[in-house]
N, C-alpha and C positions, 0 to 999 in steps of 0.2 A: 809078342807081349810086350816089349819096349821096344818103344819107333825111335831110333837114332839116324841123323843124316850126315853126309859130310856138307862142308860150309865153305865158305869164304874167308878165311882170316883174316885178320886186322893184324900185322906184326912188324915187329922191327927189322929195318934192311942195317943187316951187320956192317952194311960196307958205312955207316954215318953214325953206328953208336955200337960199344965195348957191351957185350951180354951181362958181364960182370959188372956195368954201371947202371944197369935197367932194371934189372929182376928187384923184386920185392914177395916179404912173407904177404899173406892176406891182410885184412884191416884189421881180422879181430886176435891179432896175435901178439902187436908190436904196441907199445906203448908212445909215450907222447916224445921223448928224448930217440927211438928210435925212426918216428916220423922225419922228426927234426935232421939226423944224419943223413937218413934212404932220399930227402929231398934234397941235400947239400951235392948228393953223389955225382947227382948229374940232372941238368933242366930237363930229361927223357925220361926221368926214372919212374913206374911202374906207380908208386905209391903217393906222387902229386895226383894223380886218379884218383889211386881207391881211398886217402885218407889228405884230399886236399886241402889248400889253407883256405881261410879265410873264416867268417861267422857267419851264421844261419845258412839263408838259402844262396849267398853270397856262394860257398865254397861250393856247392853244387855247377854252378854257374861257372866257376873258374875250373872245375876240372873239364865239363864240358867244351868251355873255349879253349884250352889245352890240347885236346881230342883233336880238334880242328888244325890246330897251330902245328902241330906235330904234322900232318897227314899233309900240310902244304911244303912244311920243310922236309919232306922224303924222311924222318925218319923213321914214320909208320908208312904202307905200302897194304894196299888191298892187294890178294892173292886171285890172280883170273880166274881160276877153277875152284869149284871147290874140291874138297879134301878132308880127311882124317887128319890130326897130327899127334903120330906114336911121340911120346913123350918117356925119356927114362931119366931118373934122377940118383944119385948116390950118395949114400950118405955115412956117416961113421957113427956108429953105435954102440956106448959100450968097450969103443975100442977097435970094433970091427968093421970093415965097407960093408955095406949095405945096397944091393940093388932094385929098385925096382922099377915096371915098366906097366906103362899103364899110354890111353890115348885118347885123344879133345875129340870132340861131335858134340853136336846140337840134338839134345835129349828132350823130346816133347814131354810135355808136365802134365801132371796128375795130380789129383787130389788123394789125399793119403787113403781115401774111404773105399778108393777104387783098387787099390793094393796092387801098383802096378811099379810107382814109384813110391818107396815107402819109406818113412823117415825113423831113426833109433831115438829123437832127442826132443824134447819141446823147447817153444822160441819164446821169448820174451820181446817185447812190444817195442824199446828203444832199439836196438839193431834195426828190424824190418822198418822201423819209418826213417832210420839212416840211410837205408840201401834202396828201400823203394826211390825217393828223393833223389840218390844217385842214379837209378837206373832212368828215371825220367828226366833229367836233364841230359845223358848222356846218348841216351836210346844204344845202350851198349851193355852185355855181360862183361867187364870189368875183370873180375876174379870166375874165377870155373869152380863149381861146384863137387865135390869129391861122390864116387858113385861106385858099387859092390854090383859084379853081374856073376851069374854062375858060366864054370867055361870047361864040363864035364871032359870032355876031350881035349884037352890043353889045345884047343885051335888059336883063340886068340893069342894063348902066351907064347907057342910055339912062332906065330907070324910078327908077331910085335920084336922078338930074340933075333928074326932075320935082320929084322927093317933094320934092330937095331945093330947088324954088320955093315952098314951104311953109312957115307960122311953125313953127319946135320948139317942142316940146313940154319939152324942156333944154337949156340950154346952159350952156354955162362957155370962161373962160379959163386957164391954169393959169398956173405960177411960170415956164414958158419962153414966156410969151406967145402959144403956139400955141392953135387956136381949136376947140374942138368941140361937135358939134352932134347933138340927136338929134329922131327923130318916128318915134311909135309906126305901124303898116301895119297893118292889118287889114281893107281893103277885100277882098275874096272875090278878084276878080281879083287883085291885085294880087300877092299870097300866092300864090296859084296859079302867077303869074310864075316868079315868085322858085324859086317850089321846084322846076318842073321846068328852068330852066336848069341850079342846082345840079344835079339829078335824073340830068342824061344827061352829070355829070364826074365823074370821081376830084375828088381833094380833096388836095392837099400842102400842109404845117404848115409857116407860115412861121413863128410866134413858136408859142412854149408851148408846147414838146415836154414839159414834166415835169410841166405842168398835166394833158395829156392821157395819158401815162403814169399817172396819179396816177387822173384819171378812168378809166382800164381796170382798175386795181386794185382799185378801192372798188366798178366794178362787178359785180366777180369774186367780191370778199367778198360784197356782197347776194347775189348768185345761189347764193352756196353754202349761206349762211344760211337762202336759203328756199325751198332744195330744189323741191320739183314743185309748189310756188305759183309760181314763176317763170314768167315769162310771154313776157318780152322783149321788153313794152313799157314797163315802169319806167322812172319819169326815170332813172333812175341808168344807163340806156343810153344816155344821152347826155349830151351836154358843150357849157357855152355857148362861142359861135364867132361872133366877127369873119367873115364871108366876105367875100373880095376879088376881083371879078373879075382875072386873070393880068394882063389889060393892063391895067387901068387908068395913065393914067398918072401918079399920084398915086402910085405904091408905088415910093419908094424904097430902096434899100437903098445902105448906107454903106460904104466901103470900113473896113478892119478893122486900122490899120497894127500892124508887129510892133516893141516896145523890148525892146533885148535886150540884157543882163549878159552880156559878155565879157569879164571881164578878166584876165591880159592876151590879146590877141587869138591866134588860132592862127598860127600861123610860113606861111611863105609862102602867103598869106588871097588876094591876088591872084592870084598865079599859079594857085591853087586854082579860086579863081571864073571864071576863063578858060578853066579847063577844059570848059563846058558855055558862057558869057556871054562877050560881047565887054563892057569893062570902060571906061567912057569917063569923065572926069572935066569936072562940069558946074560953072556959076557958083553956082546958088542953087537952095534944095529948091522953090520955087514950078517953079522952070523944069523941074526933075527931073520935077515931080510933074505939070506939062502933056504932059510925052512918054511918060510912063506911060500916061497916061489914053489918047494918043493911039493906044499899041499894045493896047488894050483885047483886042479881036478878035484879037490877034497883030503880028507876036509874042511871046514872054513876054517882059515888063521891069518889071523892080522898078527903085525907087531906094533908097541905103546913104547914110543919111548918118552920118558920124564913122569912115570906113574908114583915112583920115588924117588923124586929129588931127578935134575936137570942128566945125571950120569946116567943115569938107571935103564934098562930095558928088560922089556917082559913078549913075552909071546901068547896070546892067546889061540886056543885051542878047542875048537866044538866040540861040544860032550857028545853030541849025538847031532846027527844034522837034522833029524825026524822033528826033535828039539825045534831047530833052526826055523824051519819048514812051520811050525806051528806058532812060531812067534813075530810072523812078517804076515803082514796086513793081507785080509781075508777079499777072497774076490780077484786076485794075481794069478798070472799064468805060474807054471814050475818056473819056465826058463829063466824070469822075472825074478823070483825066490831066490835064485841061484847065481846073484849079480851079488860079489863081493862087495862094490862099494854101497849095493843097496840093503843090503843084511848089516853092515856097520852103522849106517844110518838110522835101521830101521831099530836093529836090537841093543845098539851101545849109544848112539850118540842124541838120538830123539828123550830113549826113555830115561840115561843118568843126567844126561847134558844140559836137554831139552832142547838139541840143537836140530828142529826139524828141515824137511824141505828146501821151505819159506825162507827159514833163517840162509842158509845153505847157499838159496842164489842171491840173496843179497848182501853176503860176505861180509859180515860185519865178523863174524868170531869165527868162521872157519876160511882159510886159506891151501893154497892149493902149489906144488910142484912135482914133477917128476922125476926128482933128485933123489937119492935117501941121501947124500953127504948134504944135500942143503935142508932135510927133515932134520938131523942131525943137529946142524949147525945150530936151524932155528930154536932147538928144543937149549942147547945148550950156552946161547947164548942171549936166549929171557924173548926174544922175538915170539915165541907163544910158547905158551905151557906145556902142551901135550902132542905129539908125533902121531899117527897111524898109519901104519905103512899097509900097503892096498895091492892085491894083484891086477894085473891088468886086467878088462874086459878080453873077450876073445871074439873075433869076428864071426865065429860061428853061433854065440853067444847073439850077437848084437841082430844077426838074421834071424835064429830063433825069436827074440823078443820080439820082432818086427812082424813075422808070422805070425806071430799072436796077435797082432793088432796093437800091439801096446809100444809103449817111449818108456826109456832109460830115465833117470834124475839127469840134468845138467852135471858136467864134468865127472861122466861117464866113463868116457874114451875121450885117449890122444893118438891118435895114426900122426904119425912120424914119421918120414918130413913130411911138413905141408906141403901142397904144390903149390909152384909159384905161382906169382901175379903177373904176368909180362909178356911169359913165353906166347901166347897168343890173345886175341879179344876177337872177341864175337859180336859185329854193327847186326842190328836188328834192322835188317831193311833186306 
C-alpha cells in the first residue's frame, strides 16, 4: 500500500562537527531569537538551511550555497550505500524520560484523495510557498515529515529496539536536553522487514503537512517539465519521512490549551455555558486539569481559568454527550465530533465569543500553550482574559479522522518531541 525506499543519506561527519552544535528544531517551532541562537551555535547548524539568513529569494540561494560548501568542507558526507536510518529520541516530559523510536526513509508521495498518505490537518499558503522555494533552491529535503503506520505484530518496534542496542553512528543532545541517536540500517533482511511492514499499511501524517504539500507541488512541477520523460521513479516522487509505529509508547501528543482575549466577557456567560455544560467552581488549575484528564474518554470536559476574575477556576462537564453531538456541525464524521479541541470551538468559542476557525488561524484573539502553568500565569498576569484547558488528541483519533477523509483544524495536535532537523538530509538525485 505504502512504498518506502532506502536512500543515500547526506549526514554530518562526527569527526568534523559536534552533534549538539548542528541539529535544530523544525522551521515552524522556532522564533527569530531562537533562530539567531542556533545560527551562532555553529556555522554548520541545520538552522542555516532550515531558516536561512537573507531577504527574499536571496535566503534560499544562501541555503543552497551553504549546503554545497559544507559538502566541500567535509562537514557533510553522502553515504555510499542506500539505507534506512533508525532514530531514537529520549525526552523529559513532565519529569519522566520518554523513549521514542522511528526510522527515516524515502516515502512515495500521494495526493490525499488516494488514501495512502493521509493528512490530518489543513495547510495555509504562506508556509507552503516558503518551503517550495527552499526545496527548489537546495533540491534536498532538509527536514523530515513525520508519519504514523500500523505495526500490529510489533515487527518494526522490536527491530528498532534491537538496532538501538548497537553503537550509534551519530548522536546529539539539543538545547532542551533531549537526546538524539541515529543508526544506518543497510542489512538486507532488516531493510526488507521494515519495507514490508510499512508496505502493508497506509500512513497518516503526524507532523509536516506543509512539507508534504510542498513536496507534492514540487513533484508535479518536475513532472510537468519532464513531460513524456517522466517515469514516476525520480527522487522527486518521494519525500524524506520519519516513520513511527502508531502504537509506539513514546508517541506523545501534548495538549494545546487556548488563551483567549475577551474583554469584556459576553453577557450572561455562565448561563450560556450552562446550556450544554455543568459549570463547577474548583480550587486550583492543577486540580481542574487533573479532572479534565480523568475524563479524556468522556464525558467532554474543559477547565476554564478567569471566568470570575483572574484567580477563578471552573470545570465545564458536558451534560450529555448526545447534546454535544447535536451542537456540532452537520455533515462531519463521528470521529470529528468527538475531538475536544473542535468541540470547544464549535460549542463555546464560536457561539459565545465569536471566535471561529478563521479567527483561530489568524491568531489575533487566541494564543496557544502546551503548559498548564503558562496558561495559569497568562490569566493571572492579564496577558489573556481566559484560558481553556483541553485534553490532548489521541493518535487513534487522528487516524479515525483521516479514515473518514477529513482533516482537523490547526492547533489540534502537538507531537513531542519534534523530529530534529540535521540528523540526515535527503538529496533529490
